C-alpha positions, 0 to 999 in steps of 0.5 A: 904972519907965515912965521906965526902960522908955523909956530902954532903947531908946536904950541897946540902939540905941547898943549895936547901933551900937557892935557894927556899928562893931566888927564892920566894923573886925573885918571890915576887919582880917580882909580886910586880913590875908587880902589880905596872905596872898594876896600872900605866897602869889602871891609863893610862887607865882611864885617857884615858877614861876621855879624850875620854868622861869623861869630863862631870863630877860634876866639871863644875858649871852648870854640868847639861847642859852637858850630857854623853852617861851613863846619857842618857842610864839611863834616856832614858825611862823618860817620859819628856825626848826629845832626839833631833837629830839636824843634817842635811840630809847631815850628818845624816848617817843613824844612830839615837839614839833610841827615838830621834826626828829629828829637823835640827838646820838650821831650826832656821836660815834664809837667808836675801837676801836683806841684803846680810846676811846668817844664821840669827835667825828666831825670838822668835815666829817662833822658839816657833812654830818650837819647838812645831811642833816637839813636844817639850813642855815647861817642857820637858828635851831636850837633843840635839845631833849632831856628832863629824865628823861635828860639835862637839857640835857647832850645838847642842849648837845653839839650846841650845842657842835658848832655853836658850833665851826662858827661858827653864829650862831643856836642855842639850848637849850630849857630843861627839854627836852620836859618843859618844853614839856609843862609849859607846855601845848605840844602833842605829836605821835608822828612828826617832821617829815622835812626836806629835805636842804640844804648846810651849809657853814661858811666856813673863817675862821668855824670856831673850832678852839681850841673843840675840843681834844685832849691834845696841846694841853693837855700843853704848857699846863700850869701856863700861867696863861692856861688854867684847866681845869675837870673837870665829873665828880662829886667822887668821879671827880675825886678818883680815888675812883670809876674811869671806864671805857675803851670795853672797860670796863676802869678808867682811871687814877684822878684828874684833869688836873693843876691842874684844879679840880672842878664837878660839872655837876649843880650847875648845875640848881635840883634834880636832879628839875626841872633847871631852870638856876639864876639868873645870880647863883647861877651866878656865885657857883658859879664864883666865882674863874673868870677870864672874862678867861682861857681855860676848858678843860672836860672830863668822862668822854666830853664829854657832861658837859663840853659841858653845862659848856661851854654853861653858860659861854657862857650866862654870857657867857664867850667863850674856852671850850674843850671837851677832847672826848676828855676822860678817855677819852683822858687817863685811858687807861693806854696814854698817858702823861699826868700826872694828880693826885688832890689837890684844886684849889680856886679862891680868887679873888674874880673873878665870871664874866661880869664884866669882867676883866683877864688880869693879875690871875690867881687862884691855885689853892688845892691840898688833900691828898685825905685830909686837906684840908691844903695840899698841897706842890707837885710830887712823885711817886705817893706824895707829899702833893700827890696827884700821880700820875706819867704812867705811870698 
């Protein structure tokens, strides 16, 4: 009895030691699992941050055209920096970035009542006058912003196009506009800065008129393999299923410019709500087959969406990019006899925009019938299987 009793403490002590070791081992495993989970959650967090506002990295060939809120905070006090709010009165909502001037983008467009066309570019001379009146000088770094709610960059991009046309060297679009600024903790003010007027004068040799196209430039080049035409309207508009309207509200012709392919401008965003730009690699896949060694002509209904497509391709490193500024307002106008078609054209090449390319290796367009999706025959009249519609509209 006594011997058995005396041996019991040793057994209990061994059990305690073994229990402690098991406890510590179990805790170490738990800590390891928790650490792995924390790392995974951190990765998810940074992915979300990247989706919201981190796409403006150095991966874009022309990353200097895109400003983040963090970049703007770091350069806000730069003497040559001009922050420009391009929103119209309806969308201003009493919040501006400190130090910003107001220059509504619509000032750069006018309505041609006689021609029944709205939203036409005011021209080289008037554009320079407007820039000077708002205190923008030729050597300024101009940061343009609008808002996610209304534009998602698609009005800042119009002024970007104007500056690019004039050969301005330093201009940026603020990703996600005022919303990106606020989400990054940026302060806002209710009144804009009043800048003193200056003379804005672009040397004639630096103005690139090829970036501002009208129909009379495009018509004789239809079918020229050097020119790629990109319609950035919705698929329904492109296919002739949804009409655009003229200045007086009447329906324009249905369809698109012959040989044009389609890429809805909203597909450049990560999501319709956040409206951050997709990463460069994703955009390359989006525009696969668009040859960077050839010219690209973009258009929409009245150039706003087209200018956004223009900005995206310039950001991706394409150089010979042109905006058909009157867009469908002119081409689809029934008083003009420009040809239209409703067959879908599809880029079939493997070239990735932003990579080196030689114009010799030209991509071929695949063409499908609007209703069946089957391959379409070239040419034909209004009722042909190709979807081609004659000039008469």
